[in-house]
MMTF fields as JSON, N, C-alpha, C and O atoms, coordinates in Angstrom:
{
  "mmtfVersion": "1.0.0",
  "mmtfProducer": "UNKNOWN",
  "numBonds": 263,
  "numAtoms": 264,
  "numGroups": 66,
  "numChains": 1,
  "numModels": 1,
  "chainsPerModel": [1],
  "groupsPerChain": [66],
  "chainIdList": ["A"],
  "bondAtomList": [4, 2, 8, 6, 12, 10, 16, 14, 20, 18, 24, 22, 28, 26, 32, 30, 36, 34, 40, 38, 44, 42, 48, 46, 52, 50, 56, 54, 60, 58, 64, 62, 68, 66, 72, 70, 76, 74, 80, 78, 84, 82, 88, 86, 92, 90, 96, 94, 100, 98, 104, 102, 108, 106, 112, 110, 116, 114, 120, 118, 124, 122, 128, 126, 132, 130, 136, 134, 140, 138, 144, 142, 148, 146, 152, 150, 156, 154, 160, 158, 164, 162, 168, 166, 172, 170, 176, 174, 180, 178, 184, 182, 188, 186, 192, 190, 196, 194, 200, 198, 204, 202, 208, 206, 212, 210, 216, 214, 220, 218, 224, 222, 228, 226, 232, 230, 236, 234, 240, 238, 244, 242, 248, 246, 252, 250, 256, 254, 260, 258],
  "bondOrderList": [1, 1, 1, 1, 1, 1, 1, 1, 1, 1, 1, 1, 1, 1, 1, 1, 1, 1, 1, 1, 1, 1, 1, 1, 1, 1, 1, 1, 1, 1, 1, 1, 1, 1, 1, 1, 1, 1, 1, 1, 1, 1, 1, 1, 1, 1, 1, 1, 1, 1, 1, 1, 1, 1, 1, 1, 1, 1, 1, 1, 1, 1, 1, 1, 1],
  "groupList": [{"groupName": "MET", "atomNameList": ["N", "CA", "C", "O"], "elementList": ["N", "C", "C", "O"], "formalChargeList": [0, 0, 0, 0], "bondAtomList": [1, 0, 2, 1, 3, 2], "bondOrderList": [1, 1, 2], "singleLetterCode": "M", "chemCompType": "L-PEPTIDE LINKING"}, {"groupName": "GLU", "atomNameList": ["N", "CA", "C", "O"], "elementList": ["N", "C", "C", "O"], "formalChargeList": [0, 0, 0, 0], "bondAtomList": [1, 0, 2, 1, 3, 2], "bondOrderList": [1, 1, 2], "singleLetterCode": "E", "chemCompType": "L-PEPTIDE LINKING"}, {"groupName": "PHE", "atomNameList": ["N", "CA", "C", "O"], "elementList": ["N", "C", "C", "O"], "formalChargeList": [0, 0, 0, 0], "bondAtomList": [1, 0, 2, 1, 3, 2], "bondOrderList": [1, 1, 2], "singleLetterCode": "F", "chemCompType": "L-PEPTIDE LINKING"}, {"groupName": "ILE", "atomNameList": ["N", "CA", "C", "O"], "elementList": ["N", "C", "C", "O"], "formalChargeList": [0, 0, 0, 0], "bondAtomList": [1, 0, 2, 1, 3, 2], "bondOrderList": [1, 1, 2], "singleLetterCode": "I", "chemCompType": "L-PEPTIDE LINKING"}, {"groupName": "GLN", "atomNameList": ["N", "CA", "C", "O"], "elementList": ["N", "C", "C", "O"], "formalChargeList": [0, 0, 0, 0], "bondAtomList": [1, 0, 2, 1, 3, 2], "bondOrderList": [1, 1, 2], "singleLetterCode": "Q", "chemCompType": "L-PEPTIDE LINKING"}, {"groupName": "TYR", "atomNameList": ["N", "CA", "C", "O"], "elementList": ["N", "C", "C", "O"], "formalChargeList": [0, 0, 0, 0], "bondAtomList": [1, 0, 2, 1, 3, 2], "bondOrderList": [1, 1, 2], "singleLetterCode": "Y", "chemCompType": "L-PEPTIDE LINKING"}, {"groupName": "TRP", "atomNameList": ["N", "CA", "C", "O"], "elementList": ["N", "C", "C", "O"], "formalChargeList": [0, 0, 0, 0], "bondAtomList": [1, 0, 2, 1, 3, 2], "bondOrderList": [1, 1, 2], "singleLetterCode": "W", "chemCompType": "L-PEPTIDE LINKING"}, {"groupName": "PRO", "atomNameList": ["N", "CA", "C", "O"], "elementList": ["N", "C", "C", "O"], "formalChargeList": [0, 0, 0, 0], "bondAtomList": [1, 0, 2, 1, 3, 2], "bondOrderList": [1, 1, 2], "singleLetterCode": "P", "chemCompType": "L-PEPTIDE LINKING"}, {"groupName": "LEU", "atomNameList": ["N", "CA", "C", "O"], "elementList": ["N", "C", "C", "O"], "formalChargeList": [0, 0, 0, 0], "bondAtomList": [1, 0, 2, 1, 3, 2], "bondOrderList": [1, 1, 2], "singleLetterCode": "L", "chemCompType": "L-PEPTIDE LINKING"}, {"groupName": "VAL", "atomNameList": ["N", "CA", "C", "O"], "elementList": ["N", "C", "C", "O"], "formalChargeList": [0, 0, 0, 0], "bondAtomList": [1, 0, 2, 1, 3, 2], "bondOrderList": [1, 1, 2], "singleLetterCode": "V", "chemCompType": "L-PEPTIDE LINKING"}, {"groupName": "THR", "atomNameList": ["N", "CA", "C", "O"], "elementList": ["N", "C", "C", "O"], "formalChargeList": [0, 0, 0, 0], "bondAtomList": [1, 0, 2, 1, 3, 2], "bondOrderList": [1, 1, 2], "singleLetterCode": "T", "chemCompType": "L-PEPTIDE LINKING"}, {"groupName": "ALA", "atomNameList": ["N", "CA", "C", "O"], "elementList": ["N", "C", "C", "O"], "formalChargeList": [0, 0, 0, 0], "bondAtomList": [1, 0, 2, 1, 3, 2], "bondOrderList": [1, 1, 2], "singleLetterCode": "A", "chemCompType": "L-PEPTIDE LINKING"}, {"groupName": "HIS", "atomNameList": ["N", "CA", "C", "O"], "elementList": ["N", "C", "C", "O"], "formalChargeList": [0, 0, 0, 0], "bondAtomList": [1, 0, 2, 1, 3, 2], "bondOrderList": [1, 1, 2], "singleLetterCode": "H", "chemCompType": "L-PEPTIDE LINKING"}, {"groupName": "LYS", "atomNameList": ["N", "CA", "C", "O"], "elementList": ["N", "C", "C", "O"], "formalChargeList": [0, 0, 0, 0], "bondAtomList": [1, 0, 2, 1, 3, 2], "bondOrderList": [1, 1, 2], "singleLetterCode": "K", "chemCompType": "L-PEPTIDE LINKING"}, {"groupName": "ARG", "atomNameList": ["N", "CA", "C", "O"], "elementList": ["N", "C", "C", "O"], "formalChargeList": [0, 0, 0, 0], "bondAtomList": [1, 0, 2, 1, 3, 2], "bondOrderList": [1, 1, 2], "singleLetterCode": "R", "chemCompType": "L-PEPTIDE LINKING"}, {"groupName": "GLY", "atomNameList": ["N", "CA", "C", "O"], "elementList": ["N", "C", "C", "O"], "formalChargeList": [0, 0, 0, 0], "bondAtomList": [1, 0, 2, 1, 3, 2], "bondOrderList": [1, 1, 2], "singleLetterCode": "G", "chemCompType": "PEPTIDE LINKING"}, {"groupName": "ASN", "atomNameList": ["N", "CA", "C", "O"], "elementList": ["N", "C", "C", "O"], "formalChargeList": [0, 0, 0, 0], "bondAtomList": [1, 0, 2, 1, 3, 2], "bondOrderList": [1, 1, 2], "singleLetterCode": "N", "chemCompType": "L-PEPTIDE LINKING"}],
  "groupTypeList": [0, 1, 1, 2, 3, 4, 5, 6, 7, 2, 8, 9, 7, 8, 3, 3, 8, 4, 8, 10, 8, 11, 3, 3, 11, 8, 9, 12, 9, 3, 13, 12, 7, 12, 5, 14, 2, 15, 16, 13, 15, 2, 6, 3, 9, 9, 9, 8, 2, 2, 4, 2, 3, 15, 7, 8, 3, 5, 2, 9, 2, 15, 14, 15, 1, 1],
  "groupIdList": [1, 2, 3, 4, 5, 6, 7, 8, 9, 10, 11, 12, 13, 14, 15, 16, 17, 18, 19, 20, 21, 22, 23, 24, 25, 26, 27, 28, 29, 30, 31, 32, 33, 34, 35, 36, 37, 38, 39, 40, 41, 42, 43, 44, 45, 46, 47, 48, 49, 50, 51, 52, 53, 54, 55, 56, 57, 58, 59, 60, 61, 62, 63, 64, 65, 66],
  "secStructList": [7, 2, 2, 2, 2, 2, 2, 2, 2, 2, 2, 2, 2, 2, 2, 2, 2, 2, 2, 2, 2, 2, 2, 2, 2, 2, 2, 2, 2, 2, 2, 7, 7, 7, 5, 1, 1, 1, 7, 2, 2, 2, 2, 2, 2, 2, 2, 2, 2, 1, 6, 6, 2, 2, 2, 2, 2, 0, 0, 0, 0, 0, 5, 7, 7, 7],
  "xCoordList": [40.487, 40.952, 42.287, 42.558, 43.087, 44.422, 44.268, 45.081, 43.235, 43.024, 42.674, 43.107, 41.887, 41.495, 42.717, 42.861, 43.579, 44.79, 45.712, 46.424, 45.691, 46.563, 46.086, 46.927, 44.809, 44.244, 44.1, 43.748, 44.359, 44.196, 44.966, 44.389, 46.199, 46.91, 46.266, 46.415, 45.573, 44.867, 43.52, 43.085, 42.887, 41.513, 41.526, 40.607, 42.521, 42.529, 42.476, 41.662, 43.311, 43.201, 41.841, 41.291, 41.3, 39.973, 38.874, 37.978, 38.964, 37.978, 38.087, 37.074, 39.298, 39.525, 39.051, 38.434, 39.323, 38.886, 37.399, 36.834, 36.753, 35.282, 34.629, 33.671, 35.155, 34.596, 34.775, 33.861, 35.965, 36.272, 35.336, 34.756, 35.17, 34.29, 32.833, 32.138, 32.382, 30.999, 30.743, 29.691, 31.712, 31.548, 31.514, 30.659, 32.432, 32.483, 31.202, 30.679, 30.713, 29.472, 28.272, 27.379, 28.242, 27.129, 27.102, 26.02, 28.207, 28.32, 27.848, 27.104, 28.233, 27.858, 26.376, 25.747, 25.766, 24.363, 23.596, 22.575, 24.047, 23.366, 23.451, 22.484, 24.589, 24.807, 24.237, 23.901, 24.115, 23.718, 22.24, 21.865, 21.436, 20.041, 19.722, 18.583, 20.661, 20.376, 20.975, 22.157, 20.105, 20.519, 20.009, 19.015, 20.696, 20.221, 18.919, 18.035, 18.782, 17.503, 17.431, 18.466, 16.277, 16.113, 16.09, 16.218, 15.928, 15.925, 16.981, 17.711, 17.038, 18.027, 17.937, 18.963, 16.725, 16.535, 16.993, 17.627, 16.676, 17.103, 18.584, 19.103, 19.318, 20.759, 21.439, 22.485, 20.834, 21.395, 21.313, 22.235, 20.207, 20.083, 21.08, 21.711, 21.253, 22.201, 23.631, 24.359, 24.027, 25.366, 25.653, 26.767, 24.699, 24.957, 24.804, 25.523, 23.845, 23.59, 24.295, 24.405, 24.768, 25.502, 26.966, 27.471, 27.611, 29.0, 29.891, 29.738, 30.81, 31.778, 31.123, 31.58, 30.082, 29.461, 28.473, 28.334, 27.803, 26.865, 27.447, 26.894, 28.537, 29.136, 29.639, 29.554, 30.162, 30.593, 29.433, 29.529, 28.329, 27.093, 26.61, 26.172, 26.667, 26.233, 27.118, 26.609, 28.404, 29.255, 29.197, 29.416, 28.913, 28.849, 27.47, 27.38, 26.414, 25.013, 24.192, 23.317, 24.408, 23.423, 23.793, 22.916, 25.052, 25.459, 25.018, 25.38, 24.255, 23.755, 24.7, 25.732, 24.362, 25.2, 25.097, 24.043, 26.106, 26.195, 25.374, 25.302],
  "yCoordList": [175.809, 176.457, 175.903, 175.861, 175.494, 174.981, 173.67, 173.39, 172.876, 171.642, 171.937, 171.242, 172.977, 173.371, 173.782, 173.376, 174.571, 175.018, 173.836, 173.827, 172.861, 171.711, 170.913, 170.392, 170.804, 170.032, 170.904, 170.37, 172.18, 173.053, 172.589, 172.625, 172.169, 171.718, 170.498, 170.281, 169.726, 168.532, 168.945, 168.404, 169.902, 170.336, 171.179, 171.056, 172.016, 172.891, 172.124, 172.465, 171.114, 170.344, 169.658, 169.593, 169.149, 168.508, 169.514, 169.212, 170.673, 171.733, 172.122, 172.256, 172.304, 172.692, 171.579, 171.856, 170.334, 169.165, 169.098, 168.903, 169.26, 169.203, 170.308, 170.059, 171.545, 172.648, 172.471, 172.721, 172.038, 171.761, 170.706, 170.91, 169.619, 168.546, 168.961, 168.588, 169.715, 170.231, 171.178, 171.117, 172.058, 173.014, 172.282, 172.562, 171.344, 170.613, 169.774, 169.705, 169.141, 168.433, 169.338, 169.003, 170.452, 171.378, 171.943, 172.08, 172.272, 172.781, 171.677, 171.97, 170.457, 169.337, 169.115, 168.886, 169.179, 169.023, 170.094, 169.8, 171.273, 172.449, 172.358, 172.685, 171.923, 171.947, 170.745, 170.853, 169.608, 168.399, 168.017, 167.988, 167.731, 167.491, 166.004, 165.686, 165.114, 163.67, 163.094, 163.274, 162.37, 161.707, 160.307, 160.022, 159.388, 158.042, 157.919, 157.171, 158.62, 158.711, 160.063, 160.666, 160.508, 161.781, 162.909, 162.678, 164.105, 165.302, 166.289, 166.039, 167.417, 168.441, 168.927, 169.035, 169.23, 169.709, 168.759, 169.152, 167.458, 166.39, 166.351, 166.255, 166.422, 166.264, 167.541, 167.454, 168.705, 169.9, 169.824, 170.23, 169.302, 169.141, 168.139, 168.38, 167.003, 165.976, 166.55, 166.362, 167.222, 167.727, 168.793, 168.84, 169.664, 170.748, 170.415, 170.959, 169.503, 169.228, 168.005, 167.877, 167.114, 165.961, 166.146, 165.664, 166.843, 167.235, 165.986, 164.97, 166.115, 165.087, 163.884, 163.437, 163.355, 162.122, 162.499, 161.735, 163.625, 164.018, 164.102, 163.495, 164.822, 164.875, 163.49, 163.178, 162.684, 161.334, 160.506, 159.747, 160.599, 159.81, 160.29, 159.466, 161.567, 162.061, 161.456, 160.907, 161.558, 161.049, 159.555, 159.068, 158.828, 157.364, 156.896, 156.016, 157.467, 156.951, 157.794, 157.294, 159.127, 160.064, 160.577, 160.906, 160.644, 161.194, 160.367, 159.192, 160.907, 160.183, 160.199, 160.871, 159.503, 159.45, 160.798, 161.435, 161.173, 162.452, 162.329, 163.277],
  "zCoordList": [138.174, 136.998, 136.517, 135.318, 137.435, 137.115, 136.313, 135.432, 136.615, 135.842, 134.393, 133.474, 134.216, 132.895, 132.079, 130.926, 132.665, 131.994, 131.698, 130.694, 132.566, 132.382, 131.146, 130.414, 130.898, 129.775, 128.481, 127.429, 128.552, 127.412, 126.152, 125.066, 126.246, 125.028, 124.381, 123.179, 125.149, 124.624, 124.013, 122.996, 124.655, 124.217, 122.936, 122.127, 122.73, 121.591, 120.252, 119.394, 120.058, 118.784, 118.641, 117.542, 119.747, 119.654, 119.281, 118.493, 119.846, 119.513, 118.057, 117.37, 117.582, 116.179, 115.259, 114.23, 115.604, 114.807, 114.723, 113.647, 115.857, 115.935, 115.113, 114.38, 115.237, 114.466, 112.965, 112.179, 112.585, 111.193, 110.642, 109.575, 111.305, 110.903, 110.806, 109.862, 111.759, 111.756, 110.593, 109.957, 110.312, 109.214, 107.898, 107.058, 107.696, 106.446, 106.222, 105.11, 107.308, 107.183, 106.96, 106.182, 107.617, 107.391, 106.007, 105.436, 105.444, 104.085, 103.149, 102.213, 103.349, 102.509, 102.575, 101.542, 103.807, 103.918, 103.165, 102.543, 103.208, 102.605, 101.061, 100.373, 100.527, 99.098, 98.374, 97.195, 99.032, 98.329, 98.688, 99.861, 97.659, 97.91, 98.154, 98.495, 97.996, 98.097, 99.348, 99.642, 100.105, 101.341, 101.305, 100.638, 102.038, 102.052, 102.804, 102.387, 103.879, 104.58, 105.336, 105.619, 105.642, 106.3, 105.277, 104.075, 105.76, 104.934, 105.409, 106.368, 104.709, 105.039, 106.464, 107.135, 106.963, 108.324, 109.356, 110.336, 109.154, 110.052, 110.168, 111.28, 109.045, 109.054, 109.631, 110.273, 109.393, 110.027, 111.564, 112.271, 112.045, 113.533, 114.04, 115.069, 113.351, 113.775, 113.782, 114.757, 112.744, 112.634, 113.649, 114.172, 113.962, 114.858, 116.361, 117.2, 116.687, 118.075, 118.661, 119.88, 117.807, 118.343, 118.013, 116.999, 118.88, 118.655, 118.462, 119.14, 117.52, 117.145, 116.493, 115.441, 117.076, 116.513, 115.382, 114.427, 115.465, 114.461, 113.078, 112.161, 112.871, 111.544, 111.03, 109.843, 111.978, 111.55, 111.165, 110.2, 111.86, 111.514, 110.156, 109.353, 109.863, 108.552, 107.449, 106.472, 107.609, 106.549, 106.357, 105.248, 107.39, 107.288, 106.812, 105.956, 107.35, 107.031, 106.221, 105.514, 106.258, 105.629, 104.24, 103.443, 103.962, 102.711, 101.557, 101.488, 100.641, 99.489, 98.288, 98.308, 97.315, 96.073, 95.316, 95.305, 94.746, 94.002, 92.725, 91.944]
}
């Protein structure tokens, strides 16, 4: 337990960053109907289940033109 408390100041910003990125990506997936490949369901699964990397993959490869 002491190791967890020791790393807590490092983990809190990472957790906040990950949650913020996931929420922004999820809102974007839900609001926009155009994707480079895949569909809305596919991107929701990627964003929610692949923590940290899922939202980044969506913004780099999945986000379609407006």
